[in-house]
N, C-alpha and C positions, 0 to 999 in steps of 0.2 A: 341388468333389471327386463321383468318381462313388461308391467305397468309401471305407473306413477308411485305404489304404493306395494310393490314387489320385488325383492331385491336379491339377487344371486350369492350365496354363501357357500366357500369351500373349507371342508373340515378335512385337516390331514391329520392322521392320527393313525398310528400301528395298531392301536389298541381296537377290535371293529365294536365293542359294546360301548366305548367312547363315541363310535357313530351313532350308534342309536340313543344312545343318552341327549347328544345335540338335537335329533332328529325330534325326538317326546319332547324336547323343551322347547323348540323354534317354532316347531312344525303347530299349529293349533286352527282346529276345525272349527267353523262356528256352526251351530245347529238351528231347526228351526224349537225345537225346545228351550233350545239355551235363550232364542229371541223372545220365546214365550217368558222366560223367569225375568229376562231384562225390564219386559215391559212389566210385568206384575210389579219389581220392586222399584221402577226408576220411571215408570208412567210412557207411552207410547211416542208422547212428543218431546223426551229426553233423548238429545243427537250425543251416545256415546261415543269415547275418544277411539278415532280408528289408531288401530298400533298396525304397523308396516307388518307387512306379508312374506316371508323369506322363501326362497326356491333353492334346494342344499341338494350340493354335492360333495363325496367323500372320496376321500383317495389313504393309502396303508402308507404310503412311502413318499420322502416330499419331491420325487423326480414325478412321481404318476400325477400327483397334484399340480404340480409345475404345466407337465405337458395338458392336463385339460383346461388350465387357466389360459397355457398359450394356444390352443385349437380355440377354444372358444374366442378368445381376445382380436385371432385372424379374421373371424366371422361376424364381428363388431360387438359382442356380448362382451361385457363386463362384468367383473365379479366385485360385489361390494366391498365385502369383510373376508377374511379366513384366518378361521381359530387354527391352529400351527404347534403341534407336542412338539418338545424341545428337543429328545431323545427320540431315533426313531431307526433304531440299528435294521439290519446289517446297514441299511442308505443311509441320505444324507440327515445331518439332525437339521434341527429346526434356525437355525442360525444359516448354513449353506441354503435352506429352502425360501428361507425370506428374501435372502439375496436373488436369488433368480428370479421370481415370483418379480419382484422393483424392477427387476430388468425388462420384464414383460408389462406390466402396468405398476405406475408407479406411486398411482393414485387409490392401489388397495388398501384398505385399516387391516391391519395386523394385530393379530390377538397369539401372545404366546401361552401357551398351556403349559405349564411343568409344578412338579411337584418335589423338584429335588432343586438344588440352589445349583445349578453348573457353570452359571453364569450371574455375576454382579447385575445392577442396572448400567453399572459405569463400561463393565467390560460389553454390554450390548448394545449400548450405543457408539462405542468404540469400533466394533464390529460392523454394525447398519449404518451407522450414522447418527446427528441428532435429527430426530423429524416426531411431528405429531400425528403420527399415522403408526403411532405402536404402540401398543398396552401388557401389561404382563397378567397372566391369570393365573395365582394356585389354584393347584388341585388341592383338599377336593372343594370343588363349588357348587354352589346353590342355585337351583334352578332361576329363581327371580332376576340374582346377579349378571347371568348370563345372557336371560332377554333382556334387561335394562341395555347390557351394554351393547346387545345385538343391536338393539332397538338406535341406541344414543349414534352410535360408530356406521350404521348404515345413513340413519337422519344426515350425518356429519357428510359423509360420502356423497350423499345427494345434493345436500347443497352445496360441495365443493365441486361437483360438477354444473349445476346450475350457476352458480359465481363464475366460473371459468365460461361456460358460455356465454354467459350477458356480458362478458369483459371481452370476449372475443367477439360477440355483436357490436360491443359499444366502440372497440378498437376500428372495428370493418367500418365502421358509421364517421367514426374521426378520421380515418385514411378517404373516407370517399370527399367526406367535408374539405378534406385539407386537400385534396387534390383537386377539389373543384373551384375552392378558392384560389389553391398558385394558380390554375388555366386563367380563371378568371382578373387573377392580378398580374399574368402574366401577357392578357390582354389590354389590359386597361394602363400597364407598362409599354407595351409594344405601341399603343395607340399616342399615349402620353410621351413617349419618343418619337415617335411621325409625324407628328404636330409641326406644322408649319412653323409655328410660334413657339416665340420661348415662354416658360410658364414659371412661375415657383409660389413655392405654398409657404407660409411663413404664418408660425401660432400667435397665441395671444401672450404666450410669454416672452416673444422674438427668437423664439429657435427656428432654423429652417430645416421644416420639415423633408422638403422635397424641390427637384427642379432636375429640367430635361437639358441634354446638351443642348437643343440649339437657343437655350436663355445664355450659356455660357459662350456660345459662339457670338451671336448677336451681342450680348454686354460686354464681353472681350472681358469674364472675370477670372480672376487666375485661380487655378485649385486649390493652393494656400487659402487663401482667404476664405470660398465654397468651405472648405473642412472644418473652419470652425465652428458651421453651423448658427453664425451669431448674425441675428438683423442687423445690430449696431456696425458691427464690422463691417459686413457689405456697405451699411449706408456708409459708413464712411468712406470708404473707399469708394465708391459709386459717385457721389455727389461732387465731386472735384468733378469730374465731367461735363457735369450737367449746368443747364443754363437756368434752368428754372429748377434746381434742387428741393426747395418747399414746398413745392406741386407735388414733386413727388413721394418724400419724405413723408406728408401727408396722406399719400396711398398707402402706404404701408403700417399706417397706424392701425391700434385694434377693431374691428367695427362693431359698432355698439348697436346696427338695426338690421333685420334681417331684407328691409328692403335700401340697403346702404351700396348699392349698385352703381360705382363710377367709371365714365370712359374719358380719361385724358390725353393731353399732346406730352411729350417729354423731347426736347430738345438738349442734345450733347453737341459741345465744344467743335467738337468736330464735323460737324456739319449736318451729322445724323440724324430723324426724327422718328421716334416711337408712336405708336398708338396702344395706353397702355389702358387695358380693361382690366377691372378689380372685383370680385364678387367674395361674398363669404363662403367661407370653408367651413360646413358643417358637420357633426357627428349626431346621430340620435335625435337631429333636429334642434342642435345648441351648437351657435355657434364657437368653436374652437382657431381659429383664424381668419387667414384670407388671401387669396390664390388672386396670382397676377399674371396676366396674359401679355404678352409684350410682341408687338408686330411691325414690324420694319414698313414702314410708308413713307421713306424717303424719296424714293421717286414720285411716288402720287402728290404728295407734299409739295414737291417742287413742282413737278407740272399744273397742281393746279395754282401756285403763286403765280407760274409765269403765264396761265391761262387768267386768271384773275386781272394780272397785270396789262397783259396785252389788251382783255375786256377793257380795261378804266385808260390804257393810253392809246396816245395817236402812234401812228407805226412810225410816221417820216421824222417827228420831232423829240419822242420820247416824253411827251408832254401828257400830261392828264387830258382827257377828253370829256364829253360832256358828262358820259357818266359820274367821272371821278370830280366835275365841278359839283353837280347837284348832292353828289355825297356831302364836298368840303363846304357847299353853301349851306347845307344843314347842321353841319357840326358847327359853320358861324353863327346861325345864329343861335344857338345852344350854348354856344362861349359868350357872344354878347349881351343874352341876357341873363345868364350867370353873373359876369362881372357890370352889366346895365351900362354897357358902351355900345358904341356905333361900327358899322364898317362899313365898305363903298363897294361896290360891285364896277370894275370898267367894262366895257367891251370894245373891244379895238376892232375896227375894220381897215385893209390898206385899200386905199383908192385905186380903182382902174386898173385891178390885179391883173384881171379877163385880160387885158391886153398885152399883160407880160407874157399871160401864158398861151395867147394865140401870136404873139409875134417872136418870143424866144424857147418853143416849146413847152411842153407841163414838165419835162425835168428839168428845165433852169428855173422853171417858178419855183419847181419842189425846192431847189438848192437855195432859193432865197427865202424862202419860209422855214427852213432848215435857222440859216442865219440869222432871220429876226427873230427867230425862239431863241436863240443864243444871246441875242442884245436883251430881249425883254426880261430873260431872266437874270441879270445883271442886274438888273430896276429893283426888285423884290426882294424883299427882308425874309428871315426865315421862316417867320410866323403867315405871311402873306399866300397864294396861289396863282398860279398859273398856271392856263388851261387852254388847250386849243380844240375850239369846237367841230372844228370842219373849214373847209377850205381855207380864205386867210382870215379866219375868224379866231382871235382871242377875247380870252377874260381874265381879269386879275382881282383877284377879291384881296383888296386891302383893308387891312383889319386896324383895330384898335386907334380909330381917327373919330378925333372928337371935334375939329373945326375947319371948316372949307378950306377956309386956306392952304393946309394940308394938302387936300386931297387936287388944291390947282397946283401945287406944288410938283407931286408928283407925276400929273398932267404933261405939265411944261417940261417935266424931266425927260418923259416917253418923246416927247416932240423932239429935244436934243438928239433922242438916240439914235431917229431915222435921221438925221438932217447930213450924217455921211453916207454916201452911195455905198452901195453891195458893187465888188468887184466880179463881174460874172464874163466868163470868156472874154477877156478885154474888154469887157463894157461897163461901164458907171453906170450904175441904176440907184436912182433916190428918189423913195416909197415916201408917200407921207400917206398920214394915218388920220382915221376919224374915231373919235371917241363918244360915247355916251357913257353918262356916268347916274348911279341909282344908290342911295344911301338905304340903311338900315337903321332903325325902323321905320324911319321918314315916309320911303317910297316905297315901301313894301313891306310884309313882314313873313315873305313865302318865299325859297330860292326861285320859284316860276317867274311870280311877281316883279320879283328883284330883275330877276333876266331879260322878261320881257320888255322892262320900262327902260334898262339902261340898253336895250335894244334900239327901242323908240325913238330915243334921245342922239344916238348914234347916227340915224338916220335923218335925224334934223341938224346935226353938225356937216353930214357929206353935202349939204345946201351948201357950205363956205366952201369956198377954195383954197388949200392948202391944208396942214396939218392943222386938226381942231379939236374939240371938244364942247360936249354939252351936259349940262346938269339935267337931268330928267326935271317935267314940270307935267304937273297934271293936265294941260291944256296940249300936251303933245299927242292924249292919247285919244284926243277926237279926232276920229276917221277925216280925212280930206276927201274934198268932192269926187275926186277923182276916183279913190278909192271905193267911194260910193256907186260911181258910175259903174265901175268895172264889175259893183258885185250885184246890178240891176242888169248890168249885160249877160253874167253867169247865168242869171235865174233865166233870163228872157231864151237864153241858146238852145236850151234842150225843147223849150217850147217851139222854138224855131228850124227846129232840124239843122242845127249848126254844127253840130259835131260831126266828124268822122272819122274811119278807123283806117291805118294802114299795119302792113302784117310783114312784118320781118322773118325770113324763112331759118328754120334751124335745122340744118345740116349733120344727117350720118356721118361720122369717118370714114367708115369700113366700105362705103359703098357710094361717098358722094350725093347723096339721096334726098330728100327733103324730106324731113319725118315729122315735122310740125313749123306751125308757123304763130309769132306771137304777136296779137293784138296793140296795135298802139294808138292811142286816142289824140285825137286832133280836134282843135276849134278852128272852124272857119269863122273870123270875125268881122263882120261887114266894115269894118272900116279898119283896123287893123290887119288885118289876113290874116294868112296861116299861124295859129298858136302854140306852141309846144305845151304839154303837161308842165313842165315847171313854171311855165308864167301864169296857169289858171288852177291846177289841179291845188297847191296849198290854200286858197280862197275857196278855195269849193268844200275843204275838209275843215277849213274852219267854220264856216256858215251852215255847213252841213248838206252843200247839196251835193257830196262825191255818193250818198246814198241811192239818188234818183240818178247818177249818171253811171253809177256800176252797176245798176241795173237793167240802164237803155244798152251797154257793153258787152253784159253777157246775155241781153237776151238777140242782140244781133249779132253778134258770133256765132251762138246755136242756130241762127236762123239760115246764116251765110252759108256754114260748113255743109248744113243740112242742103241748100239748095245745090254745093258744088257736086255732093254726093250723089243727087236726084241728076242731074248732069252728066252722070256716069265717070265722073274724076275719083282718081284713089283715096282713099279717106286718107285726111290727114286731123292730127291734134290741132286744136286753138289755145295755145295758153293766155290767160285776162290775168290782171292783177287785181290784188283785191288786198283795199284796204283796212286799216284796224278798225273806223268807223263802221265798215258794212259786215264785218266780223261779230261786230256786238251788237247788231239789229237782231233780234230774237228770232226773228221769220226770214233768215238768211237761206236755212236749210229747204221750207217749204220754199220758198220764191225761186231757188235756181232747181229743185225737184220741177214746180209748175213748170220752170220756160222748159224742163226738156222734154216733160209730157207734150206742151204744148206744141214745139218745134218738130215732135217726133225725133231726135236727136240721140243716138246712143252716146250715153252719160261715160264713155270711156276717150270718146272724141275732145272731150271738155278738161281744159288743165286748169286747175286753180293757182296761182303763185302769192306763196305768203313770204315776209320777210323775217328774218329772225327776230327782229326788235320788235314786231308783231306779236309772237308769240311770246318772247319773256314776258312782256310788258304784260298781258293779261292770261294768267294761267288757265281759265276758263276757254279762250280761243282752240286748246287743244281735243275737251269735247267737243266744240264745233262742228273743228276738221276731222274730229272721227264721225262722227253721224255726216257729213257731207263726202265722206270717204265710202260710207257706206250706198249712197247713190249711186255709186261707181266711177265718178268722176277721180282724174289726175292730181295728186298733191304734189305741189314745188317749190323746195326752200330757192327764193330769191335773190339774188346779192348775197352769198353766201361768206362767210368769212369778215362781214364787215358791220356786223352787230355786236350786239353781245353774245357771244360763241357760248352756249354753255352743252354741251353735250350729254345733258341729262334729258332733254327732253326726245333724244332719236327714240328711246325705247318706247316710249308714248307718243309720241305723234306718228299716223300712220303715214308717210310720205312716201312717192316713187320717183321721187329725183331733185338732184343738189344743181344749182346755177351758179359757178365761180364766179364773184365778180370781176369785171372785165379792169378795174383798179389792179389787180394782182396779174392779169393777163397783160397788161402795158407793157409790166416791170417785167417780163422775161428777160433773160439773156443783157438784163441790165442789174438787175437785184435777186441774189441768189436765197434770201429770206423768202422772197415771197414764191421764185418755183418751188422750195421744199416745201412750203405750204399747198401747191397747187398738186405738187407727186402726194402730198400728203391727204388730202381729199380726194381726190382721184380713187387712191388707194383703201381709206373709209368707205369709200362709195361702195364702191364693188364688194368690200368684206359685208357691206350693210344688205349687198343687193340689190340696191339705188343705183339709175339712172346716172349719169352725170354729164353737163352741158359746161361748155366755157362759152361766158360772155366776153364782147368787144375785144374781136378776133380783126384783127388789122393787118396782119404782115403774113410773110411766109414764113419767117422766122417762128414766129407764134404759133402759126398750123404743125411746122417741122416738129416743133419738142410736145404741141399736145399730140399731136399722132404716137410718138417716140414711146410716150407714158399711156399709151392709149385711154386717151379720153373719151368717152364715148360721142358726143355731138359737140358741136360749134356755133356761132352764131356772131355774127360782126359785118363791117363793113369791108371785111377783105372778099366776103360772097355778094352781098346786099343790103340795100342800105333798106329802111323800111318801102315797102311795095303799096301800088295803088291796089284796088280787089280786081283790077280788070288786068295787072300785070300778073297778079299770082292764078288766074285763071289761065293765063299763056301757060304761065309755069306750070301747071297741074295739066296745061294739056297736049304736051310735050315731056313727057317724063325722061321717054331714053335721052333727052338733049339738057335736062336741065343741068349739070354742070356749065355748061356750055352759056347757058341761059342766064345764069346767074350771074356771071362775069359780065354779059352783053347787057343787060339791064343795070348792074353798076359803073358800066361805063358812060351809058344814057343816060343815067343820073346827074353823073357828074358833068354835063355838059348845061 
């Protein structure tokens, strides 16, 4: 074919005149005269039918024609039609010629030209096979029939070629799309299988469409169960292993809303805990099922439960701590309101317990507290709550108490519990208890008020010798004259310059050099002598004086540190405790910034110490601390491990240092749990690039343990008690003798 409407035709006949006849019939030439005639007859705007044009080749013998077809085919030129005579002696006849033509190109349309009945149609089909590319034209034939036949067959050939090309292109597109889909499916399947989560896909008809191997291993589902592809069979099998089967079954129900995305926790009877994330499975925007994603969170959940337990329970006795108590008191208020009942809060304190600690050591004191807790537990009912606030203070929530006599009976029972002495190291120790009792809702409608009033009543009971109890009375809330005097003295102390600071060295274990000091507040009371923070800071916090006192401490520390540096001493950090009330002041960042400018002290030599409870109790503290950190000051977490230890704030709080509370250090070599905690804190601090300091180091064994586990810094009486400004200056003056000086000062302070 030369162009779209020109086709090649082969004429094979042993009669030369036949060649001329075909050429005359099929070769039509258009002329200007003919075009003019057409225009006159039909008009210039009429589009006449465009007939195909033919390029005609001839051959006198079958083999000659076949050779020409073969040569053209090799050059990529295809004949659309061949007119073949049935008799062409002495060579091949028409049937043999056609066979050879179709061996070269089976698409060529064939017209057998014959004047004889050499072969019937059936015989022709038998020789050439059943095909729609073959026609028989009887001689003699008229011109119109030949031309119509040529036009029709070449058009058929052309359409066949176009159809084949179109189908080939279509097949290639299908192949390309199939390959692309296979690659995408392979990627999706690989991602599906490589997921660390178990994935299950269920349609709305209850058929399991797909799942990955991780799901099989996580849920331990046998293959026969999954091979059924039935959600019902799957649920019937797995629900026997679940503690909360109903919740999981709901997760597998058809989703009715596009936004129905849920996360639930499923617990197994074997102790495993999974997080199950459910979302709609969509096809063309329509929800056709549900996708379930399973993640094993057993370790995480157990750790959270353990942390939750530790956060709300006392390590020594296993009882609930203050956080647990407040939680239970709020619950008790709700239950009492619902049942229109009352409950009592009994605040218990052991008399003169400090004497036991001082006389028999704290270890013996802890043993007595554990035994005391066990006795108290025997006196409460299942609906009651027993917690340890700390030290020797315990609280009981006594539920469903309608009459005062019932509370008195319980209080007397508690007194009787401690009439029997404790057997400790071949000693008999008898404890007396003082109890204060408040009643909901008569004595308060909130946990804080009830606890405070029970505490007030307990202190009134302490005025009575021996074990006793007192019910709260409103008059007890009136402050005594002594308390008023102390408040007045405290307000005057700041104005009269009665406060002063001591400094306790912080030692780096790698070189035994002092790297920082902690500033400790003291009150030189005109009548009572030197008072420790424990004697006045709680009151200062209660009446709001802690804010100006705290500002005085920070300013004094910065001035002193700058003075030491100006005197030529090696720079050291000074750590200052910051209270919750101070951090709540809107101007604290501005105040510290101004003090640093005023004293010309580099901010890196000021360290602010916060407790965990300060951070947890007020999330705004994190924002404030972040602003303080931008000033360049150092941020330390003090008494780490004793508060509500939530690791969630670690990535939010810009801290530099952790200070392990001395209560853990004290139990080194006596409590394996505390040693584990210490090692964990040190390792965690290193991984977070935080400095770590151990407080309360008092013995060689404690120091050796901390060195072995690569604790960075230490602080405690083993090195030095809090020192005066003058002693610290001596300390700084002779840096090469710091280690010897520490122990010398320590010995001198003991005299």
